[in-house]
N, C-alpha and C positions, 0 to 999 in steps of 0.2 A: 891595782887595778887599772887600767888605760882607756883616758878617757879624753875626746875631742871637747876642748870648749872653745866658744866664741867669745875671743876678748871683748871685741869693738867692732862694728859695722865696717865692712872688708875683712877681714883679720879674724883667721881660726888658727887656731893652736894645733900644730901635727895632731899631738897626744901628751898628755899629763901623768904622772904616776896618782893617783888618788887613792884613799883607804876603799878597800871592798867592803859596802855596807853589810851587816848580819839582818836577817829578820824577824821584827818584833813579834806577838802576837797576833794572830791575824793574816801577817805581810808574807810576800813571798819574793823570795829572789831570781832572777832567771837570769841565765848566761844567755845575753845577744846573739844569736844566729846573722838576721838580718834587721838590718835599721834603713828607713827610704827617707832620702830630702823632700820638701813637700813647700809648700807654698808661703807657708808661714815661715817657715827655717830660712828658705829664701829671702822674702822680707826681712825679719833681722839680721839677716848679713846685709843686705844693703842698702838699708838704709835704718837699721832698730828696730824694735815692738816693745811695746809697753809692758807683755807680758812674757818679756824673756828676760832676764837680767843679764847684764855685761860686765864685766868677762865671767862668765859659768856656765853650765853644761846647757847643751839642747838639743833636741831631737826627742818625737815620742812616736813615730810609727816606728813598729818591732814585732817580730815574734823571734822564740827562742824555746830554750829546756828549762825547764827547771833546776837552779841549783840545789836550793835550801827552802822552803819555806816552815816561820813560825808554828808556835804552839794553837791550836784549835783550827788548825787549817786539813779541811778531811777533802776536799775538792780533787785536790792536784798533790803527786808528790814527784821526788826527785827521778828525774830523768823525766818526764811527762812532755814533749813536744807541747805549747802552750802559744796561743794569739791573745791578744789584747789592746784596750782601748788605755789615752793614758789618763781619764780620769772619771768621775763616778759621781755621782750628789747626792749629800749628802743626806737625805729623808728626814727633813726636821727642821729646814729655813720655810720661811711663809710660801714662798713659788712653789717647793717640792708638794707642798703642804693640798697645793692648786694643783697637782699634777704636774705642774710646769719645769720638769725634771733638767730641762739644757738649759734651763736660765733659774738651777741653785746658786743663791750667793755665793755658797764657797765652793763652787768646781774650778774656778782660776786658782785660787790660793792653792788648792789640797791638787792640784796635777801634776803630774810625773813629770820631766824634762828628764834628762840624759840620756836619751836612748845609743846615740854614739860614741859608748861604753862598751868594755867587755862583762858589763853587768846593768842591770837595771831593777831598783827595789821597787815592787808594786804596793801599796799600802790597804789594809784590809778593806777599806770599801770597794775600791776599784777590783780586790780578789772575789769580792761576794758576787758585784753585780756586772762586770764588763770581760772577766778574763774565759776563755773556754781552751778547751783542749783540740792541737790543731790535727787534723783528718789527715791521717800520711800519704792521700793522695798528692795536698795542697803543696807546695812547696813555702820555705819562712820566707822569697822575697812576696809572695802573691799576698803569704797571710799577713804580713805586714801593712798590707790595704784595708785592714779590718777598719780602722780610724777613721778614712778620707770616706770610705764608702758606706760608714755609717752617717757621716754628714751630709751627702749625699741625697742617703736617704731620707733622711729627717727632712730636706727641702723639697721631697719631690711628694712622698706620701701625703700630705694634707690634700695635694691639687684635683684628685678626680680625673688624671689623665687618662684618654680613651683611645683606642687605636681608632685611627686616623688622623688623627687631629695633629696643627700643625705648630714647628717651632723654631724659635733662632738663640742657640746655645753663642753667646760673645765671649772667643779667649777657647783657645781648644790647649790647656795646659790640662794637668791632669784631675781637675775639677771637671772642668771643660770636655773632657774626654768621657769619664765616666758618666757623666748626663748622657753623651752621646751612646753610650755603650746600655744601658737603662732605659731610655727613651726608645731607640731603635727595637731595643728587644721588646718592649709594650706595644710594638706598630706604632709607632709615630713617626712622624714625616720631618726628620730634623734637617736644619740650613746650619752655618758655624759659618761664625768669619773669625778669623784673627791674621794677623799677618808673616806668620812664618810656613812656608811652602811643606816643609816639613812633617809640621804639624798638624796642617790640611790634609796632607795626604792620609796619614794617618785615621783624621778620621772618618775623611771619606772608608777607611778600609773598617772602621767599626762599626759602620751602616747611615753616614750623615746622606744625604741625597744632596745637596748643595752646598758647594765651601767654597768659601768667596772671602778674597784676601782683601785687606782694608790696610790702611794707611794710616799717619795722625791726622790726618783733614776731614773733618767730620761732616762736613756735605757731601762732598762725595763717596764717603765712602756710606754714606744716607742711600745714596742713589744705587751704589752697586748693588745694595742689602736690597732695598725695594726692588728694582727691575729681576733679581736669581729667584728672589720671594714670590713674585706675582703669580710664577706659574704653578706656583704650586696651594696660595690660596687664593687666584681669580683677582686678585689685588685688593681682597677685603681686608688682609690684614692677617696677621698670626695670635693663635691660640695664646701661645707663651713665647714669651723670650725669658731665656735664663742669661746672668750676668756672671760673669766667673774672672770677673779681671780684679776688683778693686779698686778704679779708677771714674771719679766722682763723672768724670764727660762720658763715660760707656754707661754709671745708672744712667744718667739722662737720656741719653739716644736710646736707651731702652724703651722707652715707653714710642718711639716715632715709629717703629714697624708691627704694634697690635692691631688688631683687631674692636671695635668696638665691645667692651666687657672681657676684655683680654686681661690678662696677669703678667705682670714682670715680676720674678725671682730676683732679690739683686742679693746672692751668692757672696761676690768676693769683697775682703772686707778691706774698706779708703782708710790712710792714714787720718789718725786723732784729729780734730781738728777742722775737716774739709767738709762742707757744703755742695751739695746739688739742688740743682732748679728742675721743674718740672711743670709743666705747661695748666695754669690749674681748668682750663676750660676743658681742655681733652682727658684729665681725671674723673669732673663732675658730669659732662653731657656726654662722654665714651662708656660710663663709669670704669675706668679703669682702677684695677686692682696693683697697687707694690707691697709688696710683699718682703721684710727685709728675714734672713735666715742666720740661725745661731747655734754652732754644735751640733748636738744628739744625744737621744736620752738611752736608758738602757733597752729598750724597746727596739728603738733602730739599729743597736748593735745586735742584739738576736734575730733581727732579719737580714743585716749584714751580712752574719756568721753563717745564716743558712743560706743564704745567694752562691756565696763563698765556697762552704760545703758543696753544694751541688755544682761547680766546676762548670760550668756555661758561660761564663765570660771570660771573654778574650784580653786576661789582666796583664799577659804578660807583654803585653802591644805596648803596658805603659814607661816597661822598667828597661832602660836603653842602655844601662852595663852597670858593672859593679866597679865600688873603690876599696881598698883596707881604706882606716883610720889618719893615715898619713899622707893622703892623699884628699882629704875634704874639702881643702883651699879649691884643688884643681877640680872637683866635682860642683862645688857652688860655684866658680868663674863660667865654668858654659851654662848652667842655667841660667847666670845675668843676661849671659851673649845671648840667648835665646836656645841653646843650640842642649836638647837632650828634652823628655819630661819628668823623667822619676831617675834617680840613680840609686841602687843596692848599695848602704856602706856595712862592708864582712869582716867587723874586729876579729 
């Protein structure tokens, strides 16, 4: 089969001929119909990533059609259109036994990479827990959003967000825009900060009330955000801030815009070894909550599947175009330049 490989940061092989895997017991081979670019893959392309070995296959947001099933698979059969995420908990380790399925000790070592290819092999634990039949009305491109939508839902679910709450989303990339969609649908007053005019226009179309163009000047950006948000908070500060860029300086700035008792959800993953500093006086006396967010649980995937199946989200707005495998380098170069949101790779 043909597969696109990430050789090193900044360099993608158009495609290589690699062996087509055969499914073992409980496994499922899927012919990929659409695989989406994502922020994690972009990080790997730009600077490398500890969870994506190079040279090697990459890509983990996908949907397709069942090509072959291994013995013991009853839920699916050849020809079924399917959608899946790339991981599932082992259900045996200490975190799993505590119900912390997203923090499973084995979830990263058993994840699936290689969706930028003609076929992808799903292991038994993923097939059992996190694979679904694709509804006919849902396009393969939209179905491939199951994984990132599950991540966003995981971050939002515990917050108890109410209609009329106010929030700031820092970063209008695909994850930030998904936050905008879900928060706006819940009746939250949403502000978005991003340096790219095109992404801000998209955020407004998806329901953002305030769109703030920022630069790399932290003091000026903080002033712009404060002025823009004061009309929706009465000067008190925001109920929630969602950091979706993965930059330590944005993590630090997130608390600047919160009201007393507010919550900052630190979604974007920063480079390994970096640190962020926060005003201890604010954290303590204003009772600010900082939340790290990682991955998702099978319950999050099930909820994301239900939302996708419902067809009420404007998911097509996140897909900026499509490319064949041979043009993967072009797709990621455009993303690195801030052009587009997500691209569909069509093997």
